[in-house]
N, C-alpha and C positions, 0 to 999 in steps of 0.2 A: 338568649344568655352569652353573654360575654367571653371572652376568652379566659380571664382573670377567675371568673367562676367556675368556669369547664375546668381549668388546671387544678383547682381548689379540690372541686367535687372530686375528681378522678383521683388526687393523692389520696383524700379521704377514703375513698372507697376502697383501693388497693390494699391499704394501710389496717384497713378495718377487715375486710376479708379475709389478707393473710394473715393477720393477728389472730382470728377467730380459729381459721384453719389450724394454724399452728398447735395452739394451746388447746384445741379441740382432740388434735392427733394425739399430743402428749398423754391430754387425759385418759383417753381410750385406750392408748400402749399401757397406761399404768394398772388401770382396770382389768385390763387381760392378764399383766404382772400379778397382780391379785388372786383373779381367778384360777391361774395355774399353778402357782407357788403359794399361794394361803398366806403371802405376809409380804412387805415392803420392809429393805433396809432405812434407819433415819435418814439417810441426806435423800433416798428418794420419795419420804414420806413428805419432805422440806419441798422438794422441787414438785410433788405433785400440787403441792398447797399453792407454790408460787402460780404454777400453771393456772390454777382456779382462780386465785385472785387477779391475774393478767384478764382472764377471760371474761370476770365479772366487770372489770375496768371497762373492758372492750364494748361489753354490749350495752351499758348503761352510760358511757360518753360516745362512744364513737359513731355508736348505731344514730343515734338520733340526730347526732351532730349532722352526720354523712345526710340524711335524708332532708336536715332543714337546708343545705346547702344545695340542693336540688330543688329547692323550693318548695316543699312541702311544711304547712304552716298548720297551727294550732294542734300540735301531735299530742301535747299532753294539759290538764287542767292542773289546779292548785295541789290537789292530791298527789296527781303523778308525778310532777316537778319534784314534790317532797321526797318520795319514795325513792326516784330514781337521782337527785343529787345526794340524798341521805348514802344509796347504795355505792355512788361511783364513788365519797369522798372515801367510805369505810375499804373500797376495794383500792383505790390508790395508796390509802396508809399503810394495807396490808401489804401490798410490793414493795414497799421499801422496808418494811418491818422482817418481811421474811427473808428478802434479800440478804438483809444484814445478819439473821438469825443462822441461815446459811453459811455466812462467812463467819461467824464465833464459832459454828459447831465445827468446821472445816479447822479452826485455831487449834480447839481442843483436842481434836483427833490425830492432827500429825504434831504436834507440840512435845517434845522431851518428857517422858513421862518421870514423873517424881509420885510421892507417897500420895499428898493430896490430889494430884492429876489423875492417877491411876484412879483413884474413887470416882472422881467426877468422871472419866471416861466411862467406868463401870456402869454409871447411872443415866447417863445420857440417854437411851433408849427411852428408858422409863419419862424422859421430863420434856419429850417432843409434845405428844399431846396437851398435857399442860399449860406449855409455852403457847402452844395454836390458842386456847381457850382464851389463855391472858391478854393477848394481844389484840382476838376478837373484841374482847370487853373494854382494854382501855382506847381502842380506837373507835369503836362504839360510842364514849363516852366522850372523846374528845371531840368528836363528829356532830354532837345532839345538837348543837345550834345550827346546822345548816338547814333542817329541816323549818325552822321557823322565820327563815331569811328568805326560802323560797318561793316563788311565785310563777303564773303563767303568766308570759310575755302578754301586756297589755298595748291597745292602739295608742300613738302618740309617741312622745319624745321617750329616751330613757332618762331615768331620774338621776341625779349626781349618787355617786358611790353605789352605783349598781352592775354588778356584771350581768352583762348581754351573753347569753350563751346561744341564742336564738331561738331554741325550743323552750328555753326556760330564764327566769331572769332570778339572779341573786341580789336582792335588795336590804343592803346593812341601814339605810335611813340618814346614817350620819357618819362624819369622819370617825370618831371613835369606834365603832364597832368595827369598820372596814380594815381599821388598822390592827387594833385588837386579834380579829380574826387572823389575818395573815402573817401576824408576829409568830402567833401559837400554831397555825399552820408550818410555817417557814421552820420553827423553832425546834417542833417536833424531828421534822424531814432532815433539819441538820445535826441532830444528835444521832439520829440511827448514821445519816451518812459518814458524820465521824469514826463511830465505830467500825463501821465496815471499811472506812479507809486504815485506820489504825491494824484493824485484824489482817486486812490486805497485804498493807507491807509488812507485818510481823510473818506472812505466809510467804513474801517473797524472800525474806531475812532467811528463814527456814530453809527453803529450796535453794538458795545460793550456797548456803553451810555444806548443805545436801551433797550440791553437786561438786562441789570443791573435793570434799571427803571421799565421793566415789569414782572423781576422774581418772584416778590410775586403774580403774578396776573394769574389766569388761561387763555392762550392763546389757541386758534386752532393749531393742529398739522400744524409746517412749516412755520407761520408769515405768516405776511399780504403778498399782491402781490409787495409792492414797495421791501420789506425784500428780497423776493425771487430773484427780480430781480437784486438787487444790488449784491446780491451774485453770481448771474450768471456772473455778469459784471467782478466784480473783479476774476472769474475763469477764462474767458474768457484774462482778463490782465496777469495773473501768465502764461497763456497757452503761451500767444504771448511771454513774458518775455523770457521765459526759453529757448524757441527756438532761440530768437532774441540774447541772449546772446551766445548761440553755433555758429549761424550764424557770429556773429562778432569777435568772436575769431578767427575765420579761415579766415575772410576777413580781419582784421587785419595782420595776419600773409603773407598771399596772396600781402598785400604791401609792404611788407618789401623783398621779392626777385623778382628776376627779371622773370623768367621764373617758373610759376607754373605749378605743376603736375597736370594732369588731373584727376587723382585720388583725389586729395584735392578740386578741383573743384566741382566735384561731390558730395562730402561730404555736400559742401556748399550748393548745390541747394538740397541735401534731405533735411537736415535740417529746410534750409530756407523756404521749401514747406510743413512743416509738419503741420503747423499754418492751411494753408490753406485747408489740408485732413481731419484734426481733427475737428476745430471749427463747423463745419456743424452740425455734430453728437452731439455736445454737445447742441447746438442751438434745435436741435429737440430732445433731451431728459429732457431739463429744459422750454423749450419754450409752455407752455399748447396751444394754439390757433394752431401752427405749427404741434406739435402732435396731435392733436384732428383731424387736416386735412387730417393726413397721417392714423392714424388708421381709418377713417371714408372710404378712400379711400380703405385701405385694406379688411374692413369690406364689402363693395360693391362687390369687385372681391369674395369673398368667397363664397356668396352664386351661383355665375356662374358655379364655380369650382364642388360644392356640387352638382348642378343638372346634370352638366355632368356626374357625378362620377355614379349619378342613372341612366340616361339614358344609360351608360354603360352596367349599370347592367342587 
């Protein structure tokens, strides 16, 4: 195994391992919150669903990609490729949609109250689950073409207008199908990213106005809970947009060539998965409930370790 393959394999392995661990910890923390408190706040429901979508993305894309980099072949047959690629497309779409949903929810939460907005704020908790269902159905419909183009790798050269994922091929058969698919996926992503940027810009404007109004008033360190939550959402959006930009620059390049180099495809996979791997650690560091559950679990493990050490002595 040459140096480049080793570096690529280790990079995917670290990204996949850290991402799966981080998202699994966030989901377990929220499961514990539901078990002890019997409910989740709307923003926690959104973050929990985001962690699930990111975990699904890593399992369906990065795990087989990592196995392929380390030389494992014939991982999936045609049916397996169709299921995995379809699941990955849905998970990737949900990641961007739920991040957008989070930013829009935060805008409504911190926006100055008016007659209509007050009614909308009161309705928000009841709209969370229907919105989740709508996003699932929307993206399942948009991604429905993915299984029809997904096949297991064949021996020989990769045909033109085929995305070589290593463990599967996505064969669009002609230039028109290739471009239409790329435009449809990118168009959906750009719409949601545009909404994210607009809502985040409005959040920053509200935070700036708020800071000017209270500058002369002594306030607790770190501001209120809504301010901290707003800053968390804006940071998550910025994190997503950075990796989204890199991902789509590579994707637009891939649409302009008939035969895509595996190196370019691997670069796109790595950068498009960075958000899924890094966001759970940001959630753990900024969400007080999640952090408290993790610290509590770590504190419960520590006495047993100390007891074992004392018994050994």
